[in-house]
C-alpha positions in Angstrom: 212.2 153.7 105.2 210.4 154.9 108.4 207.1 153.9 110.0 205.7 155.5 113.3 204.5 153.0 115.8 200.9 154.1 115.4 201.2 153.3 111.6 202.6 149.7 112.5 199.8 149.1 115.5 197.2 150.1 113.1 198.3 147.6 110.3 198.5 144.7 112.9 194.7 145.8 114.4 193.4 146.0 111.1 194.9 143.1 109.5 194.7 140.7 112.5 191.1 141.6 113.4 189.2 139.4 111.1 191.3 136.4 112.5 189.7 136.9 115.9 186.1 135.6 116.7 183.6 138.4 116.7 182.6 137.4 120.1 186.1 138.6 121.3 187.2 141.9 121.8 190.8 142.7 120.0 193.2 143.7 121.2 192.2 142.8 124.7 195.7 143.6 125.9 198.6 145.5 124.9 200.2 144.3 121.3 203.8 143.4 121.8 206.0 143.9 118.7 209.2 141.9 118.7 212.1 143.4 116.9 215.0 141.1 116.0 218.7 142.4 116.7 221.6 140.0 115.9 221.7 136.5 116.0 220.0 136.2 112.6 216.5 136.8 114.5 216.7 133.4 116.0 216.2 134.6 119.8 213.3 137.0 118.6 211.8 134.2 116.4 211.7 131.6 119.2 210.2 134.1 121.5 207.4 135.0 119.3 207.0 131.3 118.2 206.4 130.2 121.8 204.0 133.2 122.6 200.1 132.7 123.1 198.8 132.3 119.5 196.1 135.2 120.1 197.6 137.6 117.7 198.8 140.0 120.3 202.6 139.2 120.0 203.9 140.2 116.5 207.4 139.6 114.9 209.0 142.1 112.5 211.0 140.3 110.3 213.3 140.8 107.2 215.7 138.6 105.2 217.3 137.6 108.3 214.8 135.3 109.3 213.8 134.1 105.9 217.4 133.1 105.5 218.2 131.6 109.1 217.2 128.1 108.0 220.0 128.1 105.5 222.4 129.6 107.8 222.1 127.6 111.1 222.1 123.9 111.6 219.0 123.7 113.6 216.4 126.4 114.5 214.0 126.4 117.5 211.1 127.2 115.3 209.9 126.5 111.8 209.5 129.7 109.9 206.8 128.6 107.5 205.1 126.4 110.2 205.2 128.7 113.2 204.4 132.0 111.6 201.7 133.5 109.5 202.4 136.7 107.5 200.2 139.5 108.3 201.5 142.4 105.9 204.4 143.6 104.0 205.5 146.6 105.7 207.6 148.5 102.8 210.5 148.1 100.5 214.0 149.8 100.4 216.5 150.4 98.1 220.0 149.1 98.0 222.9 150.8 96.2 226.4 149.9 95.3 228.6 153.0 96.6 232.0 154.1 96.3 233.9 157.3 97.7 233.4 160.5 95.7 237.2 160.3 94.6 237.0 156.8 93.5 238.1 156.0 90.0 235.0 154.2 89.4 232.7 156.8 87.7 230.0 153.8 86.9 229.2 150.3 87.7 230.6 149.7 84.3 234.0 151.1 85.4 234.0 148.8 88.5 232.9 145.6 86.7 235.8 146.3 84.1 238.3 146.6 86.9 237.1 143.5 88.7 237.4 141.3 85.4 240.8 142.7 84.5 242.0 142.2 88.0 240.5 139.1 89.5 240.4 139.0 93.5 241.6 142.5 93.9 238.3 144.3 94.3 237.1 144.7 97.7 233.2 145.2 98.3 232.1 146.0 101.9 228.8 144.9 103.4 227.3 144.5 106.9 227.5 141.0 108.6 227.2 137.7 106.9 223.7 136.8 106.0 222.4 140.4 106.0 220.3 142.1 103.1 223.4 143.8 101.9 225.7 140.8 102.3 223.3 138.5 100.2 223.1 141.2 97.6 226.7 141.4 97.2 226.9 137.7 96.6 224.3 137.8 94.1 226.1 140.6 92.5 229.3 138.8 92.6 227.7 135.6 91.0 225.5 137.3 88.3 228.1 139.6 87.3 230.6 136.8 87.1 233.5 138.5 88.7 236.0 137.4 91.2 235.7 140.2 94.0 236.3 140.0 97.9 233.3 140.5 100.0 234.4 142.2 103.2 231.8 141.8 106.1 231.5 144.6 108.9 229.7 144.7 112.1 227.6 147.6 111.4 226.7 150.1 108.5 228.8 153.0 110.3 232.0 150.7 110.2 231.2 149.9 106.4 231.0 153.8 105.6 234.1 154.4 107.7 236.1 151.8 106.0 234.8 152.9 102.5 235.7 156.7 103.1 239.0 155.8 104.5 239.9 153.8 101.4 240.1 150.6 103.3 237.6 149.2 100.7 237.1 150.0 97.0 233.1 149.9 97.2 229.9 148.8 99.3 226.6 147.6 99.2 224.2 149.6 101.5 220.6 150.5 102.1 220.3 153.8 100.4 218.5 155.7 103.2 221.1 155.7 105.6 223.8 157.0 103.0 221.6 159.2 100.9 222.7 162.5 102.8 226.3 161.5 102.2 225.6 160.9 98.3 223.9 164.1 98.1 226.6 166.1 99.8 229.0 164.7 97.4 230.9 162.5 100.0 230.0 159.3 98.6 228.9 158.1 95.0 226.2 155.9 94.1 227.1 153.5 90.9 223.7 151.6 90.7 220.5 151.1 92.5 218.6 147.8 93.4 215.3 146.9 92.0 213.4 147.3 88.6 213.3 150.9 88.7 215.6 154.0 89.7 215.2 155.4 93.1 212.8 158.3 93.2 215.3 160.2 95.4 218.2 159.5 92.7 216.7 159.5 89.3 219.9 160.1 87.5 221.5 156.8 88.9 220.8 154.0 86.8 219.8 150.2 88.1 222.4 147.2 88.1 220.2 146.1 85.3 220.6 149.2 83.3 224.5 148.9 83.9 224.7 145.5 82.3 224.2 143.1 85.3 221.7 140.4 84.4 220.1 137.9 86.6 218.6 138.3 90.1 221.4 140.4 91.4 220.4 143.7 93.1 216.9 143.4 91.4 214.9 143.0 94.6 214.5 145.5 97.2 214.5 144.2 100.9 211.1 144.0 102.7 209.7 143.3 106.3 206.6 141.7 107.5 204.6 141.7 110.9 204.0 137.8 111.7 201.9 136.6 114.6 202.6 132.9 115.8 200.3 130.6 114.5 199.0 127.1 115.9 197.2 124.3 113.9 194.0 125.0 116.1 194.0 128.7 115.6 195.2 129.4 112.1 194.6 132.8 110.4 192.3 133.0 107.7 193.3 133.4 104.0 
């Protein structure tokens, strides 16, 4: 999922403009877009929450900010109180993948192995609390299987472990691994979401493969959020 900076700025201006008094000129200064990196988005969230509530400081968030309240004992901000959603920027697919030479040719094969040998299957993701990690946990509970979820510090580390046969499978965002799937280095067993990915129309969804519940049925998302104060809230 890629967005040009021009597109992001255009969305911010168009969507925030109605919140600013017609007597004011917006933007009256450069817009600042804060992109979280690490620490569950807490540092970035705190910075934006304390910024002037004039619509010129925006926070790009994903699930990391949304789940921080459940991962940390205390936060310096309240996600629901201190921010107002501006727009959904886009959605992206997740996939369960294996090395091309894996014995698992389908998600059904993987589930059959996991059920036959509890605790033996290793499923890699990036760090705990990430989109991929939470999707793997949902997959584990929805499928009713005992598997080991192994967190790595980055997507390249996940792919290196996967291709090195250190783990059996992985949950990863589709876009970064699509070229390796198309080249035959990796195999996609199932796709997240209610529909198949347009770029891999022959790969079934997790639901089509027999996994019920909420596991891998929702794609990740990101929003631009300006800080909000009770005295200067954005309109509905």
